PASEBA-1860 file (N, C-alpha, C; in nm, 3 decimals):
! residues 238
1> MTAVQGDP> -1.404/-3.220/-0.044/-1.435/-3.078/-0.023/-1.587/-3.059/-0.031 ~ -1.642/-2.993/0.070/-1.787/-2.974/0.076/-1.821/-2.828/0.048 ~ -1.896/-2.803/-0.056/-1.934/-2.665/-0.089/-2.059/-2.627/-0.011 ~ -2.062/-2.503/0.032/-2.179/-2.451/0.101/-2.218/-2.320/0.035 ~ -2.341/-2.313/-0.008/-2.389/-2.191/-0.072/-2.406/-2.079/0.031 ~ -2.393/-1.957/-0.012/-2.418/-1.844/0.076/-2.568/-1.816/0.084 ~ -2.611/-1.752/0.192/-2.749/-1.706/0.202/-2.763/-1.579/0.119 ~ -2.885/-1.545/0.080/-2.903/-1.422/0.002/-2.843/-1.301/0.074
9> GYESPMEF> -2.761/-1.229/0.005/-2.701/-1.110/0.064/-2.568/-1.134/0.132 ~ -2.527/-1.261/0.147/-2.401/-1.293/0.211/-2.306/-1.358/0.113 ~ -2.180/-1.332/0.130/-2.078/-1.405/0.055/-2.076/-1.549/0.106 ~ -2.068/-1.646/0.018/-2.069/-1.785/0.062/-1.937/-1.818/0.133 ~ -1.938/-1.921/0.219/-1.814/-1.962/0.284/-1.703/-1.995/0.183 ~ -1.739/-2.060/0.071/-1.638/-2.091/-0.029/-1.580/-1.963/-0.091 ~ -1.666/-1.869/-0.125/-1.619/-1.743/-0.182/-1.529/-1.669/-0.083 ~ -1.572/-1.665/0.042/-1.492/-1.598/0.145/-1.355/-1.664/0.159
17> SKRVGLPF> -1.356/-1.797/0.167/-1.231/-1.871/0.184/-1.135/-1.846/0.068 ~ -1.187/-1.848/-0.054/-1.102/-1.826/-0.171/-1.049/-1.682/-0.174 ~ -1.137/-1.588/-0.144/-1.096/-1.446/-0.150/-0.987/-1.415/-0.049 ~ -1.001/-1.469/0.072/-0.907/-1.437/0.180/-0.782/-1.525/0.174 ~ -0.791/-1.638/0.106/-0.676/-1.728/0.096/-0.667/-1.825/0.213 ~ -0.782/-1.869/0.264/-0.785/-1.964/0.374/-0.804/-2.105/0.318 ~ -0.719/-2.201/0.353/-0.723/-2.334/0.291/-0.827/-2.428/0.352 ~ -0.952/-2.383/0.360/-1.057/-2.465/0.418/-1.097/-2.579/0.325
25> EDYHLLKR> -1.133/-2.691/0.384/-1.194/-2.802/0.311/-1.338/-2.824/0.357 ~ -1.363/-2.804/0.486/-1.498/-2.823/0.541/-1.569/-2.687/0.546 ~ -1.644/-2.659/0.440/-1.712/-2.529/0.434/-1.832/-2.520/0.527 ~ -1.883/-2.634/0.571/-1.990/-2.631/0.671/-1.935/-2.579/0.804 ~ -1.814/-2.618/0.837/-1.750/-2.569/0.960/-1.725/-2.419/0.950 ~ -1.678/-2.374/0.834/-1.655/-2.231/0.815/-1.787/-2.154/0.823 ~ -1.892/-2.212/0.766/-2.023/-2.147/0.772/-2.067/-2.127/0.917 ~ -2.042/-2.229/0.999/-2.075/-2.216/1.141/-1.994/-2.103/1.205
33> ALTHRSFI> -1.867/-2.093/1.168/-1.783/-1.987/1.224/-1.833/-1.848/1.187 ~ -1.903/-1.837/1.076/-1.952/-1.708/1.027/-2.097/-1.682/1.068 ~ -2.153/-1.767/1.154/-2.293/-1.756/1.193/-2.308/-1.701/1.334 ~ -2.363/-1.582/1.344/-2.387/-1.519/1.475/-2.512/-1.576/1.539 ~ -2.519/-1.574/1.671/-2.635/-1.632/1.741/-2.766/-1.563/1.704 ~ -2.761/-1.437/1.661/-2.883/-1.368/1.621/-2.944/-1.433/1.497 ~ -2.862/-1.492/1.413/-2.911/-1.563/1.294/-2.983/-1.691/1.335 ~ -2.927/-1.761/1.432/-2.989/-1.885/1.482/-3.126/-1.856/1.542
41> NEHPEALE> -3.136/-1.744/1.613/-3.263/-1.708/1.676/-3.374/-1.691/1.574 ~ -3.339/-1.646/1.453/-3.439/-1.620/1.350/-3.449/-1.732/1.247 ~ -3.355/-1.827/1.251/-3.354/-1.938/1.156/-3.332/-2.068/1.233 ~ -3.435/-2.123/1.291/-3.420/-2.244/1.374/-3.365/-2.364/1.298 ~ -3.372/-2.360/1.165/-3.316/-2.471/1.088/-3.163/-2.472/1.091 ~ -3.103/-2.356/1.121/-2.957/-2.349/1.137/-2.922/-2.409/1.273 ~ -2.827/-2.500/1.276/-2.808/-2.583/1.394/-2.720/-2.521/1.502 ~ -2.622/-2.442/1.467/-2.528/-2.396/1.568/-2.468/-2.261/1.529
49> DNERLEFL> -2.445/-2.176/1.631/-2.379/-2.049/1.606/-2.228/-2.066/1.628 ~ -2.156/-1.953/1.627/-2.010/-1.960/1.629/-1.946/-1.944/1.767 ~ -2.025/-1.948/1.875/-1.969/-1.915/2.005/-1.868/-2.019/2.054 ~ -1.891/-2.147/2.029/-1.793/-2.248/2.072/-1.663/-2.235/1.991 ~ -1.674/-2.207/1.863/-1.555/-2.185/1.783/-1.482/-2.057/1.824 ~ -1.559/-1.958/1.867/-1.498/-1.834/1.917/-1.414/-1.863/2.041 ~ -1.467/-1.944/2.130/-1.394/-1.983/2.251/-1.262/-2.049/2.214 ~ -1.266/-2.141/2.119/-1.145/-2.209/2.076/-1.047/-2.112/2.010
57> GDAVLDYV> -1.099/-2.028/1.922/-1.012/-1.934/1.851/-0.941/-1.838/1.944 ~ -1.007/-1.799/2.052/-0.944/-1.712/2.151/-0.818/-1.777/2.208 ~ -0.828/-1.906/2.243/-0.713/-1.978/2.297/-0.604/-1.998/2.191 ~ -0.645/-2.030/2.070/-0.549/-2.050/1.961/-0.471/-1.922/1.934 ~ -0.539/-1.809/1.932/-0.472/-1.682/1.904/-0.372/-1.646/2.014 ~ -0.407/-1.672/2.139/-0.312/-1.648/2.248/-0.182/-1.724/2.223 ~ -0.196/-1.850/2.182/-0.079/-1.934/2.157/-0.001/-1.884/2.035 ~ -0.070/-1.859/1.926/-0.004/-1.819/1.802/0.068/-1.684/1.818
65> VGIWLYNR> 0.002/-1.590/1.883/0.065/-1.459/1.904/0.186/-1.474/1.997 ~ 0.176/-1.559/2.099/0.289/-1.581/2.188/0.409/-1.640/2.114 ~ 0.383/-1.739/2.029/0.491/-1.799/1.948/0.554/-1.694/1.856 ~ 0.468/-1.614/1.791/0.518/-1.513/1.698/0.607/-1.411/1.770 ~ 0.562/-1.364/1.886/0.641/-1.266/1.962/0.774/-1.324/2.006 ~ 0.771/-1.448/2.052/0.894/-1.513/2.100/0.997/-1.522/1.987 ~ 0.953/-1.560/1.868/1.046/-1.575/1.755/1.082/-1.443/1.690 ~ 0.987/-1.350/1.685/1.008/-1.224/1.613/1.093/-1.126/1.692
73> FPEMSEGD> 1.084/-1.129/1.825/1.157/-1.034/1.909/1.239/-1.111/2.013 ~ 1.353/-1.169/1.972/1.431/-1.253/2.062/1.488/-1.180/2.183 ~ 1.498/-1.048/2.177/1.553/-0.971/2.289/1.444/-0.911/2.377 ~ 1.319/-0.930/2.343/1.210/-0.867/2.418/1.189/-0.939/2.551 ~ 1.171/-0.861/2.657/1.151/-0.918/2.790/1.014/-0.983/2.802 ~ 0.998/-1.065/2.905/0.870/-1.131/2.928/0.759/-1.028/2.951 ~ 0.789/-0.924/3.029/0.689/-0.820/3.055/0.645/-0.748/2.929 ~ 0.744/-0.715/2.842/0.711/-0.647/2.717/0.631/-0.739/2.623
81> MTRMRAAL> 0.666/-0.868/2.621/0.591/-0.962/2.538/0.447/-0.975/2.588 ~ 0.430/-0.974/2.719/0.296/-0.984/2.777/0.211/-0.865/2.735 ~ 0.270/-0.746/2.740/0.196/-0.625/2.700/0.166/-0.626/2.551 ~ 0.263/-0.670/2.471/0.240/-0.676/2.326/0.131/-0.777/2.292 ~ 0.134/-0.892/2.356/0.030/-0.992/2.328/-0.107/-0.938/2.364 ~ -0.116/-0.870/2.478/-0.245/-0.812/2.518/-0.294/-0.713/2.414 ~ -0.202/-0.634/2.358/-0.240/-0.534/2.257/-0.283/-0.601/2.127 ~ -0.225/-0.716/2.096/-0.254/-0.783/1.968/-0.380/-0.870/1.972
89> VQTEQLAE> -0.426/-0.907/2.092/-0.545/-0.994/2.099/-0.665/-0.923/2.164 ~ -0.653/-0.794/2.188/-0.767/-0.722/2.244/-0.878/-0.709/2.139 ~ -0.999/-0.682/2.187/-1.116/-0.675/2.098/-1.094/-0.580/1.981 ~ -1.043/-0.462/2.009/-1.025/-0.359/1.907/-0.933/-0.408/1.795 ~ -0.823/-0.474/1.832/-0.727/-0.519/1.731/-0.780/-0.637/1.651 ~ -0.847/-0.732/1.718/-0.902/-0.846/1.645/-1.014/-0.802/1.551 ~ -1.091/-0.703/1.593/-1.192/-0.646/1.504/-1.126/-0.584/1.382 ~ -1.010/-0.521/1.403/-0.938/-0.461/1.290/-0.888/-0.569/1.194
97> FGRAIDIG> -0.845/-0.682/1.247/-0.808/-0.795/1.161/-0.929/-0.839/1.079 ~ -1.045/-0.844/1.145/-1.167/-0.882/1.075/-1.200/-0.786/0.962 ~ -1.181/-0.656/0.987/-1.205/-0.556/0.881/-1.105/-0.573/0.767 ~ -0.981/-0.606/0.803/-0.876/-0.618/0.702/-0.910/-0.726/0.599 ~ -0.982/-0.830/0.642/-1.021/-0.936/0.547/-1.168/-0.923/0.509 ~ -1.229/-0.812/0.546/-1.369/-0.784/0.512/-1.459/-0.900/0.551 ~ -1.447/-0.941/0.676/-1.522/-1.057/0.724/-1.672/-1.032/0.725 ~ -1.711/-0.906/0.733/-1.853/-0.872/0.738/-1.931/-0.914/0.615
105> KALRLGKG> -1.863/-0.926/0.500/-1.932/-0.967/0.377/-1.988/-1.108/0.386 ~ -1.924/-1.192/0.468/-1.966/-1.332/0.477/-2.042/-1.364/0.605 ~ -2.056/-1.266/0.692/-2.117/-1.288/0.823/-2.267/-1.304/0.812 ~ -2.321/-1.406/0.878/-2.465/-1.430/0.879/-2.523/-1.376/1.009 ~ -2.606/-1.274/0.995/-2.665/-1.205/1.110/-2.817/-1.213/1.103 ~ -2.880/-1.201/1.221/-3.023/-1.186/1.226/-3.061/-1.046/1.179 ~ -3.185/-1.031/1.140/-3.230/-0.903/1.084/-3.213/-0.788/1.183 ~ -3.247/-0.813/1.310/-3.235/-0.707/1.410/-3.092/-0.664/1.430
113> EEEGGGRE> -3.000/-0.760/1.437/-2.858/-0.729/1.453/-2.805/-0.657/1.331 ~ -2.852/-0.699/1.215/-2.812/-0.635/1.089/-2.853/-0.488/1.089 ~ -2.978/-0.463/1.123/-3.029/-0.326/1.122/-2.964/-0.240/1.231 ~ -2.916/-0.306/1.335/-2.850/-0.232/1.443/-2.703/-0.206/1.418 ~ -2.655/-0.234/1.298/-2.515/-0.207/1.263/-2.418/-0.313/1.309 ~ -2.467/-0.438/1.322/-2.384/-0.545/1.372/-2.259/-0.572/1.290 ~ -2.265/-0.546/1.161/-2.149/-0.576/1.075/-2.029/-0.487/1.105 ~ -2.053/-0.378/1.177/-1.942/-0.288/1.213/-1.915/-0.290/1.364
121> RESLLCGT> -1.989/-0.370/1.439/-1.970/-0.374/1.584/-1.841/-0.447/1.617 ~ -1.755/-0.382/1.694/-1.622/-0.436/1.719/-1.628/-0.572/1.788 ~ -1.712/-0.586/1.890/-1.717/-0.713/1.962/-1.762/-0.826/1.871 ~ -1.851/-0.798/1.777/-1.902/-0.899/1.685/-1.795/-0.936/1.582 ~ -1.726/-0.837/1.528/-1.618/-0.865/1.433/-1.506/-0.943/1.500 ~ -1.473/-0.904/1.622/-1.370/-0.974/1.698/-1.408/-1.121/1.719 ~ -1.531/-1.143/1.766/-1.576/-1.280/1.793/-1.578/-1.366/1.668 ~ -1.622/-1.308/1.557/-1.627/-1.385/1.432/-1.487/-1.418/1.382
129> FEAVIGAL> -1.395/-1.323/1.396/-1.257/-1.351/1.356/-1.200/-1.465/1.440 ~ -1.224/-1.462/1.570/-1.178/-1.571/1.657/-1.239/-1.704/1.613 ~ -1.367/-1.703/1.580/-1.435/-1.826/1.539/-1.374/-1.883/1.411 ~ -1.342/-1.797/1.316/-1.280/-1.842/1.191/-1.143/-1.904/1.220 ~ -1.068/-1.842/1.311/-0.937/-1.897/1.349/-0.954/-2.034/1.415 ~ -1.053/-2.046/1.503/-1.080/-2.175/1.566/-1.116/-2.281/1.464 ~ -1.199/-2.244/1.367/-1.240/-2.339/1.263/-1.121/-2.379/1.176 ~ -1.034/-2.284/1.144/-0.917/-2.313/1.062/-0.824/-2.412/1.133
137> CIDVNMQA> -0.809/-2.394/1.263/-0.725/-2.485/1.340/-0.780/-2.627/1.336 ~ -0.912/-2.641/1.350/-0.976/-2.772/1.348/-0.970/-2.835/1.208 ~ -1.004/-2.757/1.107/-1.017/-2.811/0.972/-0.882/-2.839/0.908 ~ -0.782/-2.758/0.935/-0.650/-2.778/0.874/-0.551/-2.816/0.986 ~ -0.485/-2.718/1.042/-0.394/-2.741/1.155/-0.345/-2.608/1.208 ~ -0.267/-2.615/1.316/-0.216/-2.493/1.378/-0.121/-2.417/1.284 ~ -0.046/-2.490/1.203/0.047/-2.423/1.112/-0.027/-2.335/1.012 ~ -0.145/-2.377/0.969/-0.225/-2.295/0.878/-0.263/-2.163/0.944
145> VIDFMEPL> -0.294/-2.170/1.073/-0.327/-2.047/1.148/-0.205/-1.957/1.156 ~ -0.090/-2.015/1.187/0.033/-1.937/1.198/0.065/-1.869/1.064 ~ 0.055/-1.945/0.955/0.085/-1.889/0.822/-0.010/-1.774/0.788 ~ -0.137/-1.788/0.825/-0.235/-1.684/0.797/-0.213/-1.560/0.883 ~ -0.178/-1.581/1.010/-0.168/-1.470/1.104/-0.039/-1.390/1.091 ~ 0.069/-1.452/1.049/0.199/-1.385/1.051/0.201/-1.252/0.976 ~ 0.148/-1.243/0.853/0.150/-1.112/0.785/0.067/-1.007/0.859 ~ -0.046/-1.047/0.916/-0.128/-0.953/0.991/-0.054/-0.904/1.116
153> LEISGKEI> 0.012/-0.996/1.185/0.085/-0.960/1.306/0.205/-0.872/1.275 ~ 0.270/-0.896/1.163/0.387/-0.816/1.126/0.348/-0.669/1.109 ~ 0.237/-0.646/1.041/0.192/-0.508/1.017/0.146/-0.443/1.147 ~ 0.057/-0.513/1.221/0.002/-0.450/1.342/0.105/-0.440/1.452 ~ 0.196/-0.538/1.461/0.300/-0.531/1.563/0.386/-0.407/1.547 ~ 0.422/-0.375/1.422/0.502/-0.254/1.398/0.423/-0.129/1.436 ~ 0.296/-0.125/1.401/0.214/-0.009/1.435/0.201/0.008/1.586 ~ 0.184/-0.102/1.656/0.169/-0.095/1.802/0.296/-0.040/1.866
161> LDEERDRD> 0.411/-0.088/1.819/0.537/-0.038/1.875/0.560/0.108/1.838 ~ 0.535/0.145/1.712/0.556/0.283/1.668/0.467/0.381/1.745 ~ 0.344/0.339/1.773/0.248/0.427/1.840/0.243/0.405/1.991 ~ 0.332/0.319/2.041/0.339/0.287/2.185/0.205/0.235/2.238 ~ 0.135/0.162/2.155/0.004/0.110/2.198/0.017/-0.007/2.294 ~ 0.141/-0.057/2.313/0.160/-0.161/2.413/0.164/-0.103/2.554 ~ 0.186/0.028/2.563/0.179/0.095/2.693/0.034/0.115/2.733 ~ 0.007/0.113/2.861/-0.130/0.128/2.911/-0.186/0.262/2.866
169> PKSRLQEW> -0.290/0.263/2.783/-0.343/0.391/2.731/-0.407/0.477/2.840 ~ -0.460/0.414/2.944/-0.521/0.493/3.051/-0.414/0.571/3.127 ~ -0.298/0.510/3.146/-0.187/0.582/3.211/-0.137/0.695/3.122 ~ -0.126/0.667/2.992/-0.080/0.771/2.900/-0.178/0.888/2.895 ~ -0.307/0.857/2.895/-0.408/0.964/2.894/-0.403/1.044/3.023 ~ -0.385/0.974/3.134/-0.376/1.042/3.263/-0.258/1.140/3.264 ~ -0.144/1.097/3.209/-0.025/1.183/3.202/-0.053/1.306/3.115 ~ -0.118/1.283/3.001/-0.147/1.394/2.910/-0.238/1.496/2.977
177> VQRQGAQP> -0.342/1.447/3.042/-0.439/1.535/3.108/-0.373/1.615/3.218 ~ -0.284/1.552/3.294/-0.214/1.622/3.401/-0.129/1.736/3.346 ~ -0.063/1.710/3.233/0.020/1.814/3.171/-0.063/1.933/3.126 ~ -0.190/1.907/3.089/-0.278/2.014/3.043/-0.348/2.085/3.158 ~ -0.333/2.034/3.278/-0.399/2.094/3.393/-0.549/2.069/3.397 ~ -0.595/1.964/3.328/-0.738/1.933/3.325/-0.773/1.836/3.437 ~ -0.903/1.813/3.455/-0.950/1.718/3.554/-0.914/1.575/3.512 ~ -0.895/1.485/3.608/-0.864/1.346/3.572/-0.975/1.284/3.487
185> PNYRVAEE> -0.942/1.195/3.396/-1.044/1.130/3.312/-1.143/1.050/3.397 ~ -1.268/1.052/3.355/-1.371/0.975/3.421/-1.427/0.875/3.320 ~ -1.430/0.747/3.357/-1.478/0.642/3.267/-1.615/0.596/3.313 ~ -1.711/0.596/3.222/-1.847/0.556/3.259/-1.904/0.460/3.154 ~ -1.983/0.366/3.202/-2.045/0.267/3.114/-2.159/0.332/3.036 ~ -2.148/0.326/2.904/-2.253/0.383/2.819/-2.356/0.278/2.780 ~ -2.311/0.151/2.769/-2.402/0.046/2.722/-2.345/-0.091/2.758 ~ -2.434/-0.185/2.786/-2.398/-0.326/2.805/-2.483/-0.409/2.710
193> NGPDHKKT> -2.419/-0.506/2.643/-2.491/-0.592/2.549/-2.458/-0.738/2.575 ~ -2.549/-0.824/2.536/-2.524/-0.968/2.542/-2.570/-1.032/2.671 ~ -2.572/-1.166/2.671/-2.612/-1.241/2.791/-2.507/-1.228/2.900 ~ -2.543/-1.268/3.022/-2.453/-1.251/3.136/-2.320/-1.321/3.117 ~ -2.320/-1.437/3.050/-2.195/-1.512/3.036/-2.106/-1.457/2.924 ~ -2.161/-1.362/2.846/-2.083/-1.310/2.734/-2.119/-1.164/2.706 ~ -2.105/-1.083/2.807/-2.138/-0.941/2.793/-2.029/-0.866/2.718 ~ -2.070/-0.761/2.649/-1.975/-0.665/2.595/-2.012/-0.529/2.651
201> FSIEVVID> -1.911/-0.448/2.672/-1.930/-0.318/2.736/-1.886/-0.206/2.643 ~ -1.963/-0.099/2.645/-1.927/0.023/2.574/-1.903/0.130/2.680 ~ -1.784/0.187/2.680/-1.746/0.285/2.783/-1.700/0.413/2.716 ~ -1.734/0.525/2.777/-1.688/0.654/2.727/-1.602/0.721/2.833 ~ -1.502/0.794/2.785/-1.414/0.866/2.877/-1.449/1.015/2.871 ~ -1.468/1.073/2.989/-1.512/1.212/3.001/-1.403/1.293/3.070 ~ -1.368/1.406/3.010/-1.268/1.496/3.067/-1.328/1.636/3.071 ~ -1.331/1.693/3.190/-1.390/1.826/3.209/-1.531/1.834/3.151
209> GQVYGHGE> -1.608/1.729/3.172/-1.748/1.728/3.131/-1.773/1.696/2.986 ~ -1.668/1.670/2.907/-1.684/1.643/2.764/-1.637/1.502/2.731 ~ -1.713/1.432/2.647/-1.676/1.297/2.605/-1.569/1.306/2.497 ~ -1.456/1.239/2.521/-1.345/1.243/2.426/-1.318/1.110/2.357 ~ -1.378/1.002/2.409/-1.353/0.873/2.346/-1.454/0.769/2.386 ~ -1.480/0.676/2.296/-1.567/0.561/2.323/-1.486/0.434/2.298 ~ -1.515/0.332/2.376/-1.446/0.205/2.358/-1.537/0.089/2.387 ~ -1.510/-0.024/2.321/-1.590/-0.144/2.339/-1.498/-0.259/2.374
217> GRNKQEAS> -1.544/-0.348/2.462/-1.462/-0.462/2.499/-1.542/-0.569/2.570 ~ -1.475/-0.682/2.594/-1.542/-0.794/2.658/-1.545/-0.781/2.810 ~ -1.479/-0.679/2.862/-1.490/-0.644/3.003/-1.469/-0.493/3.014 ~ -1.497/-0.439/3.132/-1.491/-0.293/3.148/-1.349/-0.240/3.132 ~ -1.251/-0.318/3.178/-1.113/-0.273/3.167/-1.070/-0.259/3.022 ~ -1.102/-0.359/2.942/-1.066/-0.355/2.800/-1.138/-0.241/2.729 ~ -1.266/-0.222/2.760/-1.342/-0.113/2.698/-1.287/0.023/2.739 ~ -1.247/0.037/2.866/-1.189/0.164/2.914/-1.060/0.196/2.842
225> KAAAREAL> -0.978/0.095/2.820/-0.852/0.116/2.749/-0.877/0.159/2.604 ~ -0.978/0.098/2.541/-1.012/0.136/2.404/-1.060/0.280/2.399 ~ -1.138/0.322/2.499/-1.185/0.461/2.506/-1.068/0.556/2.524 ~ -0.973/0.518/2.608/-0.856/0.603/2.630/-0.773/0.615/2.504 ~ -0.760/0.505/2.428/-0.684/0.511/2.302/-0.750/0.606/2.203 ~ -0.882/0.602/2.197/-0.952/0.692/2.104/-0.930/0.837/2.145 ~ -0.935/0.865/2.275/-0.910/1.002/2.322/-0.769/1.047/2.289 ~ -0.672/0.958/2.309/-0.532/0.991/2.279/-0.513/1.023/2.132
233> KKFEGN> -0.581/0.948/2.044/-0.572/0.975/1.900/-0.618/1.117/1.868 ~ -0.725/1.159/1.934/-0.777/1.295/1.910/-0.679/1.400/1.957 ~ -0.623/1.378/2.075/-0.532/1.478/2.131/-0.400/1.482/2.054 ~ -0.347/1.364/2.020/-0.219/1.358/1.952/-0.229/1.403/1.806 ~ -0.352/1.401/1.753/-0.373/1.448/1.617/-0.383/1.598/1.606 ~ -0.400/1.664/1.721/-0.412/1.811/1.722/-0.277/1.876/1.733
END
């Protein structure tokens, strides 16, 4: 077992692993999973950021969520499982998983990203969560990932079904707006971040000239859906 100290102001990989209940042995690998590229830019002595682990974790989560859905809902159709999986691995939901384990306490960010609110940025929390999952798969095995994810999926899966979040939120918002006699929703890009190969988009939904929701995602479609979900929450809460 290799211990890795935390940087000033950050929870160490060992502390994070113990607190969250992750059975890591290679804390250097976990440290890499918790290292954003903005930290590398400001600390050249740090060798690698978490983007390759994020890539791996994305694929691992697709597999694990698919297995969980297949076993948990034996009567669910292929189409419904596809929609549920999309809802469970979207940026917004993975960021929520990251918040649930308070991943931001252990995240290593550059000063600029830190000051810009990076610890609460959905795309960053999502990517770091994916990277940790990728690292866990490498350091332990796939079963460790399944054991860790199952309680999280059980809670969020129920919420998604109860709130019909597996249904396309843009279609639901369109239906709601039509019933109110308002103008159709208009989705516009508010911000783009990141390099060309890994952009994140912030989109706002406008109805009758007023912004009702903001969403962030790894593509415009995902960000638009997140914006529509936020708008629906406002309307359904009234």
